[in-house]
N, C-alpha and C positions, 0 to 999 in steps of 0.2 A: 162322490159320484152317486147318482140315484138312477136306478133302472126300474121301470114300471112294466110288469108283465101282465097284460090284459087277459091272456089265455090262462085259465085256472086249471088246465089239465095237468095231471101228475107228470106226464111225460115231458111236457114243455118246461114245467117247473124244475124238474130234476136236471134237465140239460142246461138250463140257465144257471142254476146254483152251481153245478159242476164247472161250467165255463168261468164263472166269477171266481170260484175258489182256485182254479188253475192259474188264473191271471194274477190274482192278489192273494198272498199267502195267509193273511189274517183278516178277512173281510168281516165287517159287522153287517150281516144280512138280516134284515128285518122284514118279516112277511106280515102284511095286513090282509085279512081275508074274512069273509062272512061264513066260511066253512067251519062249522063248530064240531065236526066229527073228530073223535079221539084218535082215530087211525091217521087222519091228516096231520094232527099235531105230532104224533109219534114219528111219522115219516119225515117230517121237516126237521125234527130234533135229530134224527139219525143222519140227516144230511149235514148237520153241523151249523144250522142257522143260529144267529145270535138271540133273536127274540121273535115271538109270534104274538100278534095283536089281533084280537077279535074286533071286527067292525060292528058298530060304527066307531070311528075314531073320536076320541074326546081330547080336550086339552090335558086332562089328568093322565090319560094313557100316554100321550106324546111326551109329556113332562117326565114321566117315569122312565121312558125309553132314553131320553136325553141324559137323565141321571145315571142310568145303567151304563151308557157309553162312556160317561165321564168317570166311571169306576165306582159309583155309589150303588146301593142295593136296588133291586127291582123286585116288586111283589107280584 
């Protein structure tokens, strides 16, 4: 399943992540955002997301995420 949240507000993001985690016990939530603030990264990590990717997305970044989901390392 893929859910795209166009609203980048912290409130909407937290509600959506909580709803996904309530419905699915071990989701691999991946957030792609242009927000490079350290506080945003920390907030998302505290919510238990799987990975955070800085935009712009590249083939290398996406390949690294696929490897991480398959259980390989992610840098």
